[in-house]
N, C-alpha and C positions, 0 to 999 in steps of 0.2 A: 363495830356497832358501839356507839358511845351513849351511855345513860338513857337507854330506850325505855319508854313507858307506854304501855298499851292497856286501855281499860275497855271493859264491856259492861253493860248495865249491871250494877250491883257487885262487880268484881274487878280487881286490878290484877290482870294476868301477868304483866311484866312491870316491875317497879324499879326503874333506874338501873337496868342491867347493862353491863359492858362486856363485849366479846371481841377479842382480837385474834385473828387467824393469820398465821405466817404462810408464805409461799411454800408449796411442796410438803405441807404437813397434814397428818390426819389428826383432827382436833375433836375430841369427844365433848358432847353436851349432855351432862348427866343430871337427872333429877327424878323425883317421884312422879307418879301419875298425876297429871293436873298441875305440875309445878310451873308450867309455862314454856316448856321447851319448843313444842310445835308452834305455839303462838309466836315466839321470838323468830323462828325460821320463816313463818308465814309473813312476818314483817319484812325480813330480808328479801323474800321472794316476791314482794309487792302485792300479796293477797290481802294484807291489812296495812293500814296507815297508822304509824305511831302518834300518840298525843304529844310526845316529847322525845328529844334525843336526835342524834344524827348518824348517818352511815357514810363511811369513807372507803373508797377503793384506791389503793396505792396513794394514800394521803389526800386524795381529792374528794370533797363532799359531793354526794350524789342524792338525787331524789328518786326513789323507786316507786312509781305510782301504780304500776301493774306488772304482771309476770313477763309481758313482752319487753318492758324496760329492763327487767332483771336479766332476761336472756341476752339482750343487746349488750349488757354490761359484763356478760360472761358468767352469770350465776344460773345454775340449773338445780332442779329439785326432784329427787326420787321419793314420791309420797309413800306413806305406810300402806294405804289402800290404793292400789295401782289405778292410774287414769288411762285405761286402754279400752279400745273398741273391740269387743270380742270377735265380731264377724269380719274385721279387717285383717289384712296380712301384717306381718312384722313391719315391712317397709311402709305400708300405708299409714300405720300408727306413728312411725318415726317421723315421716315428713308432714304429718297433719298440721295445717296452719303455716307450713313453711315449704310449700311444694315447689320443686324446680319446674318452671314452665318453659315450653318451647312452642312458640306460635300459638299461645293461648291454651295449649294442651299440657297436661302433666306428663313429663317424660319418666314413666315408671321404670323403664329399663335402666336409665342412667342412675336413678335413685337407688335401685336394687344393687347396682354395682358399687355405689358409694357406701351403702350400708355394709355390704360384704367386706369392702376394704377396711372400713372403720372397725368392724367386728373382729377381723383378723389381726389388725394392728394392736388391739387391746386384749387379745386372747379371749374374746367373749363367745366365740363359736355359736352364733345364732343363724338359723336359716332364714334369709330375708323374705322367702316366699311363703313360709308357714303361716297358717291362720292362728291368731292369738288363742282361740278356744281350744286348739289342738296341742298346745305346748304346756309344759309344766310351770308351776308357780316360779321356780328358780329361773327358768328361761324368760318368763314374763318380766321378771325384775331386770334381767339383762337388757331387755328391750327398753325399759324405762331409762336405764343408764345410757344406752345408745342414743335415745331421744335427746338427752342433755348434751352428749358429745357432738351429735350432728349439728346442734345449734351453737357449737363452739364454746361450751362452758369451760371456765378455768377453775371456778369454785363449785364443787358439787355438794349438795346437802342430801344426806341419806337419812330418812326418817324411819327409825326402827327397821333397818333393812333385813335383819335376820329373824324377825318374829315369825315368818311363815316358811323358813327354810329348814331343810334337813341338815344334820351335822356335816355331810359331805358337801352340800351346796354352800354352807357357811365357810368352809375352808377354801372353796373355789372363789367365793366373793372376796375373802381376805386377800387372796393372790391378785385378784382384779384390782382391788383398792391400792395395793402396793405398786402395781404396774402403772396405775394412773398418777400416783405421786412421783414415781420415777420420771414421768414425762413432765413434771413441773406443775401438775394440777394440785389444788388444795381440796381436802375433803372435811366437811363437818358431819360428824356421825352422832345422831341422836340415838341414845340407847340406854337400857337399864342393865345390860349384861356386863358385869364387872370383868368377867373372864376375857371377853372380847376387847375391852378397853386395855387391859394389861397386855394382851397379845399384839394389838395392832396400832394403838394410838401413841402420839408423841406427847400431846398435852391434853388436859381435861378441865373444862369449866363446869362448876357445879352450881345448880339453881335449886333453891328450896322455897316453896310457897311464893313463887314470883320474884324472889330476891336473889341477886347474884351473891354466892358465898365466897367464890374465889377461883383462881386457876392454878393448877398444880402440874408439875412435870410427872408424867406417868412412871418414868424410871425411878423416881424418888418417893413413890408412895406404895401402899398395899391395898388389896381389895377391901379389907375391913376399915381402913382409914377412909376410903372413898365412900363406903356404905354409910359410915356414921356422919360424914359431911353431908350426904344426901338426905338422910332422914332425921338427923339431929339426935340420934341415940345409938347405943351399941346394937348390933344385929348378930343373931346366931345363925350360922350357915348350915348347922347340922340340926335336923329335925329331932326334937326330943320325943321319944315315945317308948312305952312299955312293949315287951314282946306281945305279938297277937295271940288271942285265944279264940281260934275259929270255932264256930258253933254249927248249927244245921245248915244245909245247902239252901241258899235263897235263889240264886240264878243257875239254871241248868240248860245248857245249849247242847243239842245232840245232832250230829250228822247234818249240819246246816249247809245249805247250798243257796248262793245268791248270785244273780246275774246283774251286770251293769247296763247302762243305757245302750251300749253297742251290742247287747245280747251275749257278752262273753262272761263265762263263769269266773267270778272274782273271789268267791268263798267256796272252798271245795271240800265238803264233808267235815266241817270243823266241829270239834267237841270242846266245851269249856264249862267249868263250874266255879262259882264264887260263893263262898260261905259267909254267913253273918260274922261280924267281928274280924274281918280281914280286908286288907287293901290289895287287890290284884292289879299289877301294872302290866300294860301291854307295850312291849318294846318292838320296834320294827322300823324299817325305812318307809317313809310315806309312799303310799301306792301299793301296799301289799295286802289290802283288804280290810285294814283296821277301820276306816271310816264306814265302809259298807256293813261291817259287823255291828257297829254301834247303831247305824241307821236301821238295820234289820231288827235289833232288839227294841228300839224305840218306836217302831212302826212307820218309819219314814221311807223304807223301801220294801218291795215285795219279796218274800221268801219263796224260793222255788220248791224246796223240800227240806225236811228236817223239823226239829221241834225246839221251841224256846219256852221254858217253864219258869214261872216266878212263884215261889212257895208251893211247888207241885201243881200249880194251875197253868194251863196252856195259855200263852199270850201271843202265839205265832200269828202274824198278819192281822193283829188287832189295829184299830186306828190309833194314832198318837195320843188322842185324849183318853181312850180306853186303857192304853198302856200306862199313862200317867196316873189314872184313877186306881189302877191295880197296885200302885206303890212304887213307881219308878220316877226318879228325878233325873234330868239330863242337862248338864252344862255343855252346850254344843260347841263343836270345833270352830264353826263359822258364826261369830256372834251377830253379824249383820243379817245374814240370810235366815238363820234359825233361832236366834236368841232374843231379838228385840224387834219392836215396830218403831222404827227410828223417828217417825213423826208423832208418835204418842208421847205423853209426858213420862218422865222416869217413874212417877207414882203409878200410872196405869200399867207400865211395863212390869212393875213389881207383883201384879196379880194376874198376869196373863194365863197362868195355869188354873186359877181358882176363882176368877171374877164372877162366874155363874153360880157359885155356891154361897151359902150363908157364911159369914155375915155380910159379904160384899154385895149380895143380890137378894132382893126379896120380891117374890112374884114377878121375876123378870126385870125388875127395876134396880139399876145400880145405886149403891149407897156410896157416893163419892167421898163423903165425910169419913166413912170407915176405911175406904181404900187409901186415902191420903194419910190418914193416921198411921195405918200399918206401914206405908211406904216410909214415913218419917222415922219410925223406929228402926227399920232395916237400914236406911241411909246412915243413921247414927252408928248402928252396931257394926256395919261393914265399912265405915269411913268412906262413903261414896262422896267425892268432892263435887258438889253441884250447888248452884245458887239457891235452888229450892226443889221440893218434890214436884213442882209444876213445870220445871224446865224440860224442854223436849230432849229425848234421849240422844238425838244426833248432835246436840250441842256439847255433850260430855266428851272428855278425852277417852281414847280406846280403853285405857286401863280402868277408868271409872265405870265405863259401860260394863266391863267384865266383872267388876266387883258387885254391880247391881244384879247381874245374872246369877252369880254365885250365891249372893244373899237370898234371892228368891228361891233357888233350887234347894239349898241346904236347909232353909227355914222350914220347908215342908217335912223335913226329917223322914224321908221315904225308907222303904225296906232296902231298895237298891239305889245307890247314887252313882250315876255314870258321869264321870268328869273327863271330858275330852279337851285336852290342852287348857286346863283351868287357869294356868298362870301366864298364858301367852300375853306378852305386852305389859306385864306387871313389874313393878319395881321390887327390890329385895324385901322391903318392909311388908308390902302387900302379899308377896309370895309366902313369907314366913307365917302370916296371919291365915292364909287359905290352907296351907299345909296343916296348921293346927286344927282348923275346922274339919278337914277330911279325917284327921285322926280322932277328933271328938265323935264324929259319926260312927267310925269303926268301933270306938270304945262303948258306944251305946248298943252295940250288937248289930249294926247295919252292915250291909255288904257294899263295898266301894270298888268300882271298876275304873281304873285310871288309865287314860290314853295320853301319852306325852312323847314328843320327839326329843325332849331334853333328857339325855341319858342320866345325868346326875340327879334329876328330879325322880325318875323311875327308881334309881338305886336308893335314894334317900327316903322316899315315902312308902314304897311298896313293902308288903310282907312276903309277897310271892310275885315272881315275874314270869309272864308267858311271852315267848318270842314268836311273832308272826312273820311268815315268809311265804310269798306267792299264794295267799289265801288259806294257808294252813297254820296251825300252831305246831312248831317243830321242836320246842323245848319248854320246860317249866323248871325254873331255878329259884333258889332263895338268894336274896341280895348278898347275904354274908358268905355265900359259897361261890360267888363269881366276882368279876371286875369289869370295868368298861371295855377293856380290850377284848375279853372273851365274848361279852354281849355283842360287841361290834361284829365279831366273826359270825356269831349265830344269826345276827340280823342280815348278814350278807349271804346266808344260806348254808353255812357250814354246820353239819349236824353231828358233830362228834359227841354232843351231849343229848342226843335225841331220846335216849332212854329216860324214863321217869316223866314222860309227858302226861299232864293231867288235863 
């Protein structure tokens, strides 16, 4: 891609960027949230047309007018938010738009066989007949990868592929990527995770604020060099904080039991307390009841039995609004489903929890002037990269959507701040900023409950770590008394440290 320029109203997303990828390499595309990485890849995949610049494949100039042309040229894209039909099977999703026909009919048996062979060849281990809604996020991603391979892709674009994966799934994905490049495929990896770049990539192209900064060989650089190339300043990877001074109990959960949609018990008599002035991290492999615990506290799912108290007041089974009003803020795990109304402006999203209160509403009439003034302040404080406060939320990059939600929830300075995956999809500069904000809340005497699948984040930010396994808390440890190895064992259900559970 040579000297690519892409503009949107009021913003130059890509300014004269050059990206050159070799055959059989894993090439990282690194940049802050809103730096223009996904835009550049959407140009390559034919979703956007550039104002200037040219694309060449094997030296020959090509015009990629839409994704079908990209597919025909051997370019496939695995999007950050998967493009799958929930009610279809794995095979139906893979062949969608590219169905093998026999006498005007779709030959599903043949397609299933082809998917099975492809899946085995690349070690993807996917069941071709399973429905998308019944398989894990990691498996859904493998389906997206198979979709591109089924269409004969030689260049695969992975947009933030590990943002929604557990540590085990990340390791499996890295193996899959290596087997693809051993077959002569090339991979472009859009990511913020420096650890993964160091682990798996050959070269790395850095973009900052829509400009190409340069390309480096990964073997000749360090994570801190990459971080400062990306944000233009030094970054501290260790969160600076004073030791916690826990105060009175703010959240108390006793003997909690919760069932899921299939009527299976996913939280089994769980006890937990979080005090003011401390950050309690929940560690665990995804699917062990962490999400349901947070949804139960915030009123999003029904509690079967047990008690949830905030400041000694019962909040069990209150509506989400009542929970919010009693002093809880929630940075949700799924920002699109629970965090934003995508077709509202970013300004309106900033007051979703408070729009019906003064000063935003008087006698039931919204004061848009006050709402957008408030939004402007938060956008500035949290460095949300958006053309304006009137821009629709869906037009922002995932990382900037996340910063907007964090700004809204932290700004209310609640008694209990629940942060579920608060830095998912954020770059190192934004992660550093959000960790500081969580610690500021702690230092004001608030209680912070942090759910993260990033072990280093849990170790770095928490004052106390509780480990969840199979719907129960099986251990409570201090970060300074443990390490990632031991936490990993606890997360897998080893209970050698079960004593001392809080």
